[in-house]
Every structure is written in structure tokens, then in C-alpha cells.
C-alpha positions as CSV (number, residue, x, y, z in Angstrom):
1,M,-14.8,-8.1,-0.4
2,Q,-18.1,-8.8,1.0
3,I,-19.5,-9.3,4.4
4,G,-19.2,-13.3,5.3
5,D,-15.9,-13.7,3.2
6,M,-12.8,-15.0,5.1
7,V,-9.6,-13.2,5.3
8,Y,-6.4,-14.0,6.9
9,Y,-4.8,-11.9,9.4
10,V,-1.0,-12.2,10.0
11,R,-0.3,-11.2,13.6
12,R,3.1,-10.7,15.2
13,R,3.3,-11.9,18.7
14,F,6.5,-11.6,20.3
15,S,9.0,-13.1,18.1
16,K,6.7,-15.5,16.1
17,Y,3.6,-14.9,13.8
18,D,0.2,-16.1,13.9
19,V,-2.4,-16.7,11.1
20,L,-5.9,-15.7,12.3
21,D,-9.1,-16.6,10.6
22,L,-11.4,-13.7,10.3
23,R,-14.8,-13.5,8.6
24,L,-15.9,-10.0,7.5
25,R,-18.6,-8.4,9.4
26,T,-18.2,-4.8,8.2
27,V,-17.0,-3.6,4.5
28,E,-16.9,-0.2,3.9
29,E,-14.9,2.1,1.3
30,N,-12.0,2.7,3.4
31,Y,-12.0,0.1,5.8
32,F,-13.2,-3.5,7.0
33,V,-13.7,-5.1,10.3
34,G,-13.1,-9.0,10.7
35,S,-14.2,-11.4,13.7
36,E,-11.9,-14.1,14.7
37,K,-13.3,-17.4,14.2
38,D,-13.3,-18.9,17.7
39,S,-13.0,-15.9,20.0
40,K,-15.3,-13.5,17.9
41,Q,-12.5,-10.6,18.7
42,A,-13.0,-7.9,16.2
43,F,-10.0,-6.5,14.2
44,L,-10.4,-3.2,12.3
45,F,-8.2,-2.7,8.9
46,R,-7.6,-0.2,6.4
47,N,-8.1,-1.3,2.8
48,R,-4.4,-0.7,2.4
49,D,-3.5,-3.5,4.8
50,I,-4.4,-6.1,2.2
51,D,-1.4,-7.9,1.1
52,D,0.8,-6.3,4.1
53,V,-1.1,-8.0,7.3
54,V,-4.3,-9.2,5.7
55,F,-4.5,-11.7,3.0
56,L,-7.4,-13.1,0.8
57,H,-5.8,-16.7,0.5
58,R,-4.8,-18.5,3.8
59,A,-1.7,-19.9,1.5
60,D,-0.4,-16.3,1.2
61,A,-0.8,-15.5,4.8
62,V,1.2,-18.7,5.9
63,K,3.9,-17.8,3.2
64,E,4.1,-14.4,4.9
65,A,4.4,-15.6,8.4
66,R,7.2,-18.0,7.5
67,E,9.0,-15.5,6.0
């Protein structure tokens, strides 16, 4: 992952899930920060969150949100 890449965050809100498009603004050894495309809100994640709540491909995030 590099600064500027897009990742997709599956966020649970009440009883439904949202998929947010995040552009990476910080990438470090153990964590990364993504900024939401429209609101510019920042989200901090650990690398272990990849394929759990953060996905590199939107189709994978949508699939996770529907399960």
C-alpha cells in the first residue's frame, strides 16, 4: 500500500453496514490512515485490519458487508 491508494472500509452502523471509500494519506510500518472521499474524515487502522474491516478491492468490501 502507498499514499494515494484507495481502500474500502466496511463500517457497521446500527444493524446495517456501509462501505466507505478511503484514500490513504499515511502509511507506516504498523498502521495506516485513510481519508474518506467526500467528508475528508480520517480513519486510523492497524495493518491487521486488512481483510477484516478494510479491503483493497471494493468488490471484496461489498461482499463482506452483505454477509
